[in-house]
N, C-alpha and C positions, 0 to 999 in steps of 0.2 A: 504494500499499499504506500501511496505517496499522498498523505493527507493535505499538504500544503498546495498541491497541484490538483486535488480532487480526482486522482487517477489511481487505478488498481491494475495489477498484473495478473491476468488469468491465463493458465496453461492452454496452449493450442488454440487460442482465439484470434489473436492479432499478430500474425507472423509477417515480418517485413524482410526484404532482401537487401543486403548491403554489398555493393560491388567494391571489392578491395583490390588495390594494385600490389603486386608482389614487391617486397622489400627485403633483400637478402641480408642486409645489415642488422635488421631486427628479427630475423627468422620468421617473417610473415609470408605465408603462401598467398598467391593471388586467387581471385575467383569470386564466386557469389556465396556469401555467407547468409544464412537465415537465422534470425533471432526474434524473440518475442518482444513486443512493444506494449506499453500500458494503454488501457482504454479508459474513458470517462466513467466515474463511479455511478453516474446516473443510468448507464447502460447495463448495469448488473442487477440481477434479481436473486433473491434467496430461494432456496428449494425447500418446499414444505415437507416435513418429515412424515406426514400422514398420507398424502397422495403422491409424493415423490415427483412433483412437477414444480416448475418455476412459478412463483406467485408474488404479487405485490404484498408489502407489509405496511402496517399502519401502527400508530400509537394511540392507546386509549387510556383514559383516566379511570382507575378502579374506584370502588366505593370507599376504600380505606385511604385514598389520597395518593397512592403510588401510581406511577406510569407503567404500563405494560404494552409490549408490542404483540401484535397478532397478525395472522395471515388473512388476506381478503379471499373470499370465495372458498372457504374451507371450514371444517369443523372448528368450533371456538377453541383455540389453543393459544394460551398466553405464556409469555415468559417476561421476567423482569428486564427492564431496559437498563443496561449497565453502561 
């Protein structure tokens, strides 16, 4: 995670190709190198543990005054917002 830039690194999602020139002094081979790049955190969803599908989450105020997060379009399942 990169919280200051609002970006997150997700495996096998945003693969970029970097073209490198060979440099024998630094022992670098030339060619096309693939590496993962971060994506915006707004493009990431949590996976609901009950239905095992990506779902939007929300925050709800409980009766005792605590905030709890929940999944939309799913069985009511809450967890404490940390």
